[in-house]
ROGU-360009 format. One record per residue (C-alpha): residue number from 1; x, y, z. Coordinates in steps of 0.05 Angstrom, whole numbers, plus 32768, in hexadecimal, padded with zeros to 4 digits. Example, Ala and Ser with C-alpha at 12.3 -4.5 7.8 and 13.67 -1.06 7.14 Angstrom:
2
+-----+------+------+------+
: num :    x :    y :    z :
+-----+------+------+------+
:   1 : 80F6 : 7FA6 : 809C :
:   2 : 8111 : 7FEB : 808F :
+-----+------+------+------+
This chain:
424
+-----+------+------+------+
: num :    x :    y :    z :
+-----+------+------+------+
:   1 : 8085 : 7F3A : 8014 :
:   2 : 80C5 : 7F29 : 803E :
:   3 : 8102 : 7F0A : 8015 :
:   4 : 810C : 7EC1 : 8027 :
:   5 : 8157 : 7ED2 : 802E :
:   6 : 814B : 7F05 : 8064 :
:   7 : 8122 : 7ED4 : 808D :
:   8 : 8157 : 7E9B : 8085 :
:   9 : 8192 : 7ECB : 8098 :
:  10 : 8172 : 7EDA : 80E1 :
:  11 : 812F : 7EB9 : 80F2 :
:  12 : 8135 : 7EC9 : 8139 :
:  13 : 813C : 7F15 : 8124 :
:  14 : 8102 : 7F16 : 80FA :
:  15 : 80D7 : 7EF5 : 8132 :
:  16 : 80F0 : 7F2B : 8164 :
:  17 : 80E4 : 7F66 : 8135 :
:  18 : 80A0 : 7F52 : 8122 :
:  19 : 808B : 7F50 : 816F :
:  20 : 808A : 7FA0 : 8164 :
:  21 : 8052 : 7F91 : 8139 :
:  22 : 802A : 7F64 : 8168 :
:  23 : 803C : 7F2D : 813B :
:  24 : 8050 : 7EED : 8154 :
:  25 : 807A : 7ECE : 8119 :
:  26 : 8099 : 7E95 : 813B :
:  27 : 806E : 7E5A : 811E :
:  28 : 8069 : 7E7A : 80DA :
:  29 : 80B2 : 7E88 : 80CE :
:  30 : 80C2 : 7E3F : 80E6 :
:  31 : 8092 : 7E24 : 80AF :
:  32 : 80B1 : 7E54 : 807D :
:  33 : 80F8 : 7E3A : 808A :
:  34 : 80DD : 7DF5 : 8089 :
:  35 : 80B9 : 7DFD : 8048 :
:  36 : 80F2 : 7E1D : 8029 :
:  37 : 811E : 7DE3 : 803D :
:  38 : 80F2 : 7DB1 : 801E :
:  39 : 80EF : 7DDF : 7FE0 :
:  40 : 813E : 7DDA : 7FDB :
:  41 : 8140 : 7D94 : 7FE1 :
:  42 : 810E : 7D85 : 7FAF :
:  43 : 8137 : 7DB1 : 7F80 :
:  44 : 8176 : 7D8E : 7F92 :
:  45 : 8153 : 7D4E : 7F82 :
:  46 : 813A : 7D68 : 7F42 :
:  47 : 817E : 7D84 : 7F2E :
:  48 : 819E : 7D3E : 7F3D :
:  49 : 816D : 7D18 : 7F12 :
:  50 : 8172 : 7D4B : 7EDA :
:  51 : 81BF : 7D41 : 7EDC :
:  52 : 81B7 : 7CF4 : 7EDD :
:  53 : 8185 : 7CF9 : 7EA1 :
:  54 : 81B6 : 7D23 : 7E78 :
:  55 : 81EC : 7CF2 : 7E89 :
:  56 : 81C3 : 7CB3 : 7E75 :
:  57 : 81AA : 7CD9 : 7E39 :
:  58 : 81F1 : 7CE0 : 7E1D :
:  59 : 8204 : 7C98 : 7E30 :
:  60 : 81C4 : 7C7B : 7E05 :
:  61 : 81E4 : 7C99 : 7DC8 :
:  62 : 822C : 7C78 : 7DD5 :
:  63 : 8204 : 7C37 : 7DE3 :
:  64 : 81DE : 7C37 : 7DA4 :
:  65 : 821B : 7C49 : 7D7C :
:  66 : 8244 : 7C0E : 7D9A :
:  67 : 8208 : 7BE1 : 7D8A :
:  68 : 81FD : 7BD2 : 7DD3 :
:  69 : 81B2 : 7BD5 : 7DC7 :
:  70 : 8196 : 7BB1 : 7E07 :
:  71 : 81C0 : 7BE3 : 7E37 :
:  72 : 81A3 : 7C1E : 7E08 :
:  73 : 815F : 7C06 : 7E12 :
:  74 : 8168 : 7BFA : 7E5F :
:  75 : 8188 : 7C42 : 7E65 :
:  76 : 8148 : 7C60 : 7E3B :
:  77 : 811A : 7C3E : 7E6F :
:  78 : 8141 : 7C62 : 7EAA :
:  79 : 813A : 7CA4 : 7E83 :
:  80 : 80EE : 7C9B : 7E7C :
:  81 : 80EC : 7C8D : 7ECB :
:  82 : 811A : 7CC9 : 7ED5 :
:  83 : 80EA : 7CF6 : 7EAD :
:  84 : 80AC : 7CE2 : 7ED2 :
:  85 : 80D0 : 7CEC : 7F16 :
:  86 : 80E9 : 7D35 : 7EFF :
:  87 : 80A5 : 7D44 : 7EE3 :
:  88 : 808A : 7D31 : 7F30 :
:  89 : 80BF : 7D59 : 7F4E :
:  90 : 80B2 : 7D92 : 7F24 :
:  91 : 806A : 7D92 : 7F3C :
:  92 : 807D : 7D8C : 7F84 :
:  93 : 80A9 : 7DCA : 7F77 :
:  94 : 8073 : 7DF6 : 7F60 :
:  95 : 8047 : 7DDD : 7F9C :
:  96 : 8078 : 7DE7 : 7FD0 :
:  97 : 808A : 7E31 : 7FB1 :
:  98 : 8040 : 7E3D : 7FB1 :
:  99 : 803E : 7E2A : 7FFB :
: 100 : 807B : 7E4F : 800B :
: 101 : 8060 : 7E8F : 7FEC :
: 102 : 801E : 7E88 : 800E :
: 103 : 8042 : 7E85 : 804C :
: 104 : 806D : 7EC4 : 803F :
: 105 : 8034 : 7EEF : 802F :
: 106 : 8017 : 7EE8 : 8073 :
: 107 : 8053 : 7F06 : 8095 :
: 108 : 8053 : 7F52 : 809E :
: 109 : 8088 : 7F83 : 808D :
: 110 : 80C1 : 7F8A : 80BC :
: 111 : 80B5 : 7FCB : 80E4 :
: 112 : 80ED : 7FFC : 80E3 :
: 113 : 8111 : 8007 : 8120 :
: 114 : 80F0 : 8049 : 8134 :
: 115 : 80A9 : 802C : 8136 :
: 116 : 8097 : 802E : 8180 :
: 117 : 8076 : 7FF5 : 81A4 :
: 118 : 802F : 7FFA : 81B0 :
: 119 : 7FE8 : 7FDB : 819F :
: 120 : 7FBD : 8011 : 8183 :
: 121 : 7FBA : 805D : 8171 :
: 122 : 7FBE : 806C : 81B9 :
: 123 : 8009 : 8058 : 81B9 :
: 124 : 801A : 807F : 8177 :
: 125 : 8052 : 80B7 : 8183 :
: 126 : 8048 : 80FD : 8171 :
: 127 : 8083 : 8113 : 8146 :
: 128 : 806C : 815F : 813D :
: 129 : 8033 : 818B : 813A :
: 130 : 8022 : 81D0 : 811B :
: 131 : 7FEC : 8201 : 8106 :
: 132 : 7FBB : 822C : 8135 :
: 133 : 7F7E : 8214 : 8152 :
: 134 : 7F45 : 823B : 8139 :
: 135 : 7F19 : 8268 : 8168 :
: 136 : 7ED4 : 825E : 8155 :
: 137 : 7E93 : 827E : 816B :
: 138 : 7E62 : 8257 : 8198 :
: 139 : 7E31 : 8225 : 8181 :
: 140 : 7E63 : 8207 : 8148 :
: 141 : 7E45 : 81D2 : 8120 :
: 142 : 7E69 : 8193 : 8110 :
: 143 : 7E76 : 8186 : 80BE :
: 144 : 7E3A : 8158 : 80B7 :
: 145 : 7E0B : 8190 : 80CD :
: 146 : 7E2F : 81C8 : 80A3 :
: 147 : 7E28 : 819C : 8069 :
: 148 : 7DDA : 819F : 806F :
: 149 : 7DDC : 81EF : 8083 :
: 150 : 7DFC : 8200 : 8047 :
: 151 : 7DE4 : 81C7 : 801B :
: 152 : 7E2B : 81B1 : 8001 :
: 153 : 7E2C : 8165 : 8013 :
: 154 : 7DEE : 813D : 800F :
: 155 : 7DF6 : 80FA : 803D :
: 156 : 7DB0 : 80E2 : 8031 :
: 157 : 7DAF : 80E7 : 7FE6 :
: 158 : 7DEB : 80C0 : 7FE7 :
: 159 : 7DCE : 808C : 8011 :
: 160 : 7D8E : 8088 : 7FDF :
: 161 : 7DBD : 807C : 7FA5 :
: 162 : 7DEB : 804C : 7FC0 :
: 163 : 7DF1 : 804B : 800B :
: 164 : 7E12 : 8064 : 804B :
: 165 : 7E55 : 807D : 803E :
: 166 : 7E4C : 8096 : 7FFA :
: 167 : 7E39 : 80E5 : 8002 :
: 168 : 7E29 : 8111 : 7FC5 :
: 169 : 7E4E : 8152 : 7FC5 :
: 170 : 7E26 : 818E : 7FAA :
: 171 : 7E33 : 81D7 : 7F90 :
: 172 : 7E68 : 81F6 : 7FB5 :
: 173 : 7E77 : 81B7 : 7FD9 :
: 174 : 7E88 : 8195 : 7F99 :
: 175 : 7EB1 : 81CD : 7F82 :
: 176 : 7ED4 : 81D0 : 7FC4 :
: 177 : 7EE6 : 8186 : 7FBA :
: 178 : 7F01 : 8192 : 7F76 :
: 179 : 7F29 : 81CF : 7F91 :
: 180 : 7F4C : 81A2 : 7FC0 :
: 181 : 7F5C : 816C : 7F8C :
: 182 : 7F7C : 819D : 7F5E :
: 183 : 7FA0 : 81BF : 7F96 :
: 184 : 7FBE : 817F : 7FAC :
: 185 : 7FD0 : 8168 : 7F66 :
: 186 : 7FED : 81AC : 7F56 :
: 187 : 801E : 81AA : 7F92 :
: 188 : 802E : 8164 : 7F82 :
: 189 : 8044 : 817A : 7F38 :
: 190 : 806A : 81B7 : 7F59 :
: 191 : 8092 : 8182 : 7F85 :
: 192 : 80A7 : 8159 : 7F44 :
: 193 : 8073 : 811F : 7F43 :
: 194 : 8055 : 8109 : 7F01 :
: 195 : 800B : 8109 : 7F02 :
: 196 : 7FEA : 80C1 : 7EF2 :
: 197 : 7FA6 : 80B1 : 7EE3 :
: 198 : 7F9C : 8068 : 7EF3 :
: 199 : 7F60 : 8039 : 7EF2 :
: 200 : 7F3A : 8036 : 7F2E :
: 201 : 7F2F : 7FE9 : 7F2E :
: 202 : 7F6B : 7FBF : 7F2C :
: 203 : 7F75 : 7F6E : 7F26 :
: 204 : 7F89 : 7F40 : 7F58 :
: 205 : 7FD5 : 7F3F : 7F47 :
: 206 : 7FD4 : 7F8F : 7F54 :
: 207 : 7FAE : 7F81 : 7F99 :
: 208 : 7FE5 : 7F4F : 7FA9 :
: 209 : 801E : 7F79 : 7F90 :
: 210 : 8014 : 7FB1 : 7FC1 :
: 211 : 7FFC : 7F83 : 7FFA :
: 212 : 7FB4 : 7F8C : 7FFE :
: 213 : 7FA7 : 7F4A : 7FED :
: 214 : 7F9D : 7F1F : 8011 :
: 215 : 7FA8 : 7F4D : 804D :
: 216 : 7F6D : 7F7D : 803F :
: 217 : 7F44 : 7F51 : 8013 :
: 218 : 7F06 : 7F59 : 8044 :
: 219 : 7F0B : 7FA5 : 803C :
: 220 : 7F0E : 7FB0 : 7FF0 :
: 221 : 7ED0 : 7FAE : 7FC4 :
: 222 : 7ED2 : 7F71 : 7F98 :
: 223 : 7EB3 : 7F66 : 7F51 :
: 224 : 7EA8 : 7F23 : 7F4C :
: 225 : 7E98 : 7F18 : 7F05 :
: 226 : 7ED7 : 7F38 : 7EF0 :
: 227 : 7F06 : 7F25 : 7F2B :
: 228 : 7F15 : 7F6C : 7F32 :
: 229 : 7F1C : 7F9B : 7F71 :
: 230 : 7F0B : 7FE3 : 7F76 :
: 231 : 7F48 : 8009 : 7F8E :
: 232 : 7F4D : 8019 : 7FDC :
: 233 : 7F81 : 8051 : 7FC6 :
: 234 : 7FA7 : 8066 : 7F88 :
: 235 : 7FE7 : 8045 : 7FA5 :
: 236 : 7FCE : 8004 : 7F8B :
: 237 : 7FC9 : 800F : 7F42 :
: 238 : 8001 : 8046 : 7F3F :
: 239 : 8036 : 8019 : 7F63 :
: 240 : 801F : 7FDE : 7F39 :
: 241 : 8032 : 8007 : 7EFB :
: 242 : 807B : 7FED : 7F0F :
: 243 : 806A : 7FA8 : 7F18 :
: 244 : 809D : 7F78 : 7EF4 :
: 245 : 80C6 : 7FB9 : 7EE4 :
: 246 : 8112 : 7FC1 : 7EE4 :
: 247 : 8126 : 8008 : 7EEF :
: 248 : 8169 : 802A : 7EE0 :
: 249 : 8185 : 804A : 7F20 :
: 250 : 8184 : 808E : 7EF7 :
: 251 : 813B : 8086 : 7EF7 :
: 252 : 8137 : 808B : 7F3F :
: 253 : 810E : 80A3 : 7F64 :
: 254 : 80CE : 809C : 7F3D :
: 255 : 809C : 80CF : 7F57 :
: 256 : 8054 : 80C3 : 7F46 :
: 257 : 8011 : 80EB : 7F5E :
: 258 : 7FCB : 80D5 : 7F50 :
: 259 : 7F83 : 80EC : 7F63 :
: 260 : 7F4F : 80B3 : 7F63 :
: 261 : 7F0E : 80A1 : 7F8A :
: 262 : 7F1E : 806A : 7FBB :
: 263 : 7EF0 : 8037 : 7FD4 :
: 264 : 7EF4 : 8010 : 8019 :
: 265 : 7EBE : 7FE3 : 8037 :
: 266 : 7ED3 : 7FFB : 807B :
: 267 : 7EB2 : 7FBD : 8098 :
: 268 : 7EA4 : 7FBD : 80E5 :
: 269 : 7EA6 : 8008 : 80E5 :
: 270 : 7E6A : 802C : 8110 :
: 271 : 7E5F : 8060 : 8144 :
: 272 : 7E67 : 80A5 : 814B :
: 273 : 7EAF : 80A8 : 8123 :
: 274 : 7E8D : 8095 : 80E6 :
: 275 : 7E5B : 80D3 : 80E1 :
: 276 : 7E5C : 80FC : 80A2 :
: 277 : 7EA0 : 80FE : 8085 :
: 278 : 7ECA : 80D9 : 80B6 :
: 279 : 7EC6 : 8098 : 8095 :
: 280 : 7EA9 : 8088 : 804E :
: 281 : 7EA8 : 804F : 8020 :
: 282 : 7EBB : 8080 : 7FE4 :
: 283 : 7EE4 : 80B8 : 7FEA :
: 284 : 7F19 : 80DD : 7FC0 :
: 285 : 7F60 : 80E1 : 7FCC :
: 286 : 7FA1 : 80FD : 7FB1 :
: 287 : 7FD8 : 80C6 : 7FB9 :
: 288 : 8024 : 80D1 : 7FAE :
: 289 : 8051 : 8098 : 7FA5 :
: 290 : 809C : 808E : 7F9C :
: 291 : 80C7 : 8056 : 7F85 :
: 292 : 810E : 8063 : 7FA1 :
: 293 : 8152 : 8047 : 7FB1 :
: 294 : 815A : 801E : 7FF4 :
: 295 : 8194 : 804E : 8009 :
: 296 : 8165 : 808C : 8000 :
: 297 : 811B : 8071 : 8013 :
: 298 : 811B : 808F : 805C :
: 299 : 8139 : 80D1 : 8041 :
: 300 : 80F9 : 80D1 : 8011 :
: 301 : 80CB : 80BF : 8047 :
: 302 : 80DD : 8100 : 806E :
: 303 : 80D5 : 8127 : 802B :
: 304 : 8093 : 810D : 801D :
: 305 : 807E : 811A : 8065 :
: 306 : 8094 : 8162 : 805F :
: 307 : 806D : 8167 : 8022 :
: 308 : 802C : 8152 : 8040 :
: 309 : 803D : 817E : 807A :
: 310 : 8040 : 81B7 : 8048 :
: 311 : 7FFB : 81AA : 802F :
: 312 : 7FDC : 81A8 : 8073 :
: 313 : 8001 : 81ED : 8083 :
: 314 : 7FE5 : 820E : 8047 :
: 315 : 7FA0 : 81F8 : 8057 :
: 316 : 7FAA : 8218 : 809C :
: 317 : 7F98 : 81DD : 80C5 :
: 318 : 7FAD : 81C8 : 810B :
: 319 : 7FD3 : 8185 : 8100 :
: 320 : 8001 : 8154 : 8123 :
: 321 : 802B : 811D : 8106 :
: 322 : 802E : 80D9 : 8128 :
: 323 : 805D : 809F : 8121 :
: 324 : 8033 : 8061 : 811F :
: 325 : 803E : 802C : 8154 :
: 326 : 804C : 7FE8 : 8145 :
: 327 : 8004 : 7FD2 : 8152 :
: 328 : 7FE7 : 800E : 8124 :
: 329 : 8017 : 8007 : 80EC :
: 330 : 8000 : 7FDF : 80AD :
: 331 : 8012 : 7F9B : 8095 :
: 332 : 803C : 7FB4 : 805D :
: 333 : 805B : 7FF2 : 807C :
: 334 : 80A1 : 7FF7 : 809C :
: 335 : 8093 : 803D : 80BA :
: 336 : 8055 : 806A : 80B4 :
: 337 : 804C : 80B0 : 80C4 :
: 338 : 8000 : 80C4 : 80D1 :
: 339 : 7FE7 : 810C : 80C8 :
: 340 : 7FAF : 8122 : 80EE :
: 341 : 7F8A : 8167 : 80ED :
: 342 : 7F5A : 8180 : 8124 :
: 343 : 7F11 : 818B : 8117 :
: 344 : 7EFE : 81C1 : 8143 :
: 345 : 7EAD : 81B0 : 814A :
: 346 : 7EBD : 8168 : 8153 :
: 347 : 7EF3 : 8174 : 8184 :
: 348 : 7F1D : 813E : 8166 :
: 349 : 7F5B : 812E : 813E :
: 350 : 7F4D : 810D : 80F9 :
: 351 : 7F81 : 80E9 : 80D2 :
: 352 : 7F86 : 8103 : 808B :
: 353 : 7FC2 : 80E1 : 8071 :
: 354 : 7FFB : 80A6 : 807C :
: 355 : 803B : 80AC : 805F :
: 356 : 8062 : 8068 : 805C :
: 357 : 80A1 : 8046 : 804A :
: 358 : 8097 : 7FFF : 8036 :
: 359 : 80DE : 7FF3 : 8028 :
: 360 : 80E7 : 7FB5 : 7FFC :
: 361 : 80A4 : 7F92 : 8015 :
: 362 : 807E : 7FA7 : 7FDB :
: 363 : 80B0 : 7FAA : 7FA6 :
: 364 : 80C0 : 7F61 : 7FB8 :
: 365 : 807B : 7F4D : 7FAA :
: 366 : 8077 : 7F78 : 7F6B :
: 367 : 80BE : 7F60 : 7F50 :
: 368 : 80CF : 7FAB : 7F48 :
: 369 : 811C : 7FB0 : 7F41 :
: 370 : 814F : 7FDF : 7F2A :
: 371 : 8197 : 7FDD : 7F0C :
: 372 : 81D3 : 8005 : 7F27 :
: 373 : 81FD : 8024 : 7EF3 :
: 374 : 8228 : 7FF8 : 7EC9 :
: 375 : 8210 : 7FB8 : 7EE9 :
: 376 : 81E1 : 7F80 : 7ED3 :
: 377 : 81CC : 7F6D : 7F1A :
: 378 : 8189 : 7F86 : 7F2D :
: 379 : 8172 : 7F9B : 7F78 :
: 380 : 8131 : 7FA5 : 7F99 :
: 381 : 8115 : 7FE9 : 7F9B :
: 382 : 80F1 : 800B : 7FDA :
: 383 : 80AA : 8025 : 7FD0 :
: 384 : 8086 : 805D : 7FFB :
: 385 : 8044 : 807D : 7FF5 :
: 386 : 801C : 80B4 : 8017 :
: 387 : 7FD9 : 80D4 : 8014 :
: 388 : 7FE5 : 811D : 7FFD :
: 389 : 7FA9 : 8125 : 8010 :
: 390 : 7F68 : 80F8 : 8021 :
: 391 : 7F31 : 812A : 801B :
: 392 : 7EF6 : 8118 : 8046 :
: 393 : 7F16 : 812C : 8088 :
: 394 : 7F38 : 8163 : 806B :
: 395 : 7EF6 : 817F : 8051 :
: 396 : 7ED6 : 8172 : 8091 :
: 397 : 7F0D : 8194 : 80BE :
: 398 : 7F10 : 81D0 : 808C :
: 399 : 7EC3 : 81DC : 808F :
: 400 : 7EC1 : 81D3 : 80DA :
: 401 : 7F00 : 81FF : 80E8 :
: 402 : 7EEC : 8238 : 80B8 :
: 403 : 7EA2 : 823F : 80CA :
: 404 : 7E8D : 8283 : 80DC :
: 405 : 7E43 : 82A7 : 80E6 :
: 406 : 7E49 : 82B7 : 809A :
: 407 : 7E5F : 827A : 8084 :
: 408 : 7E9C : 824B : 8074 :
: 409 : 7ED9 : 8273 : 8065 :
: 410 : 7F02 : 8254 : 802B :
: 411 : 7F51 : 824E : 803C :
: 412 : 7F75 : 8281 : 8012 :
: 413 : 7FA0 : 824C : 7FED :
: 414 : 7F5F : 8230 : 7FD4 :
: 415 : 7F3E : 8273 : 7FB9 :
: 416 : 7F59 : 826F : 7F7A :
: 417 : 7F3F : 822A : 7F6F :
: 418 : 7EFC : 822F : 7F8B :
: 419 : 7EED : 8279 : 7F69 :
: 420 : 7EC8 : 8288 : 7FAB :
: 421 : 7EE1 : 82A2 : 7FF1 :
: 422 : 7EA3 : 8288 : 801A :
: 423 : 7E6F : 8251 : 801B :
: 424 : 7E32 : 8274 : 8038 :
+-----+------+------+------+
């Protein structure tokens, strides 16, 4: 959520910057400024009446001591009226602040200056690429056929148990999935991240804190009876560990890593791009989260990007890193890099990670602050997160790219985790 002071300082600049995200902020910024002006006017009126009440209260005591009973009683009547007025004004303040907050949460984060203009993923900017494209024999199979051939994932069984988008991993497929999870976690621990095992359901405050609510309300699975949500990513519970927390500057950066299943309704998704593992309602993901000093967050974003790039390189997958354009970047992000790997049988690029700097946008909602050394003043921290990595499309690309007439060859880095070299 944007800070009201930042909006007041230069509303025209805010409106200009949000055009990069294809967001026309003119009207809502005007409403925010007017609402805040009204809020401050009510607060001033309240303080004026409270001051008058305090003054009258002191005078009443003096009047009674001086036996000026009629004047004292008249003053008491005035204090009664003032108390009623103050009560009404306090109620107005609460109502106005609620209205102001409801307006503020509709405004996206300000994009970083490096975010390119654009309307969709077609306008994203390639930063760099790496890895070698595999040389495969003829008649290669897409992953949804390979999983049937080697009996490692059963999509129909998942459909029977739950519905489409909830696959069942079996035998070597299940062990391969677990190997990937453990590999990603171990690499994160080597990089200095603290492992967290968070809840996979969150309350409304947590969804609000990281910006999924109200923006992504319709994409989250909702448990109505308990007013809880299934998490779309470990970012939500892990970042909310630090909601309403004041950190010492020496505690920065905070580095957490978590494996969780993730749940997304993916409403409106259909067609060939959702086949097999390409788009699921439940999937596994390892997430990295950092809380950082504002002066170091972009340096940290690059560090996280290099970490994720290293994972893909060790899996020997061809990849590219894309800087998302304004039309493709999320509501909460200031700058996002997407990682895509090439799936040889499908002949397409699959997104497997997003690493983002939210600057103070989430932390402002979370009231996540830090103190500098020797200072009592607090400052809003910066938050960052990245998929390291999301498993379904990594799984898909790995089995497509490593298929041979003998079976699916396991990347060398994963063999200590799987205990086998080939799925055949």
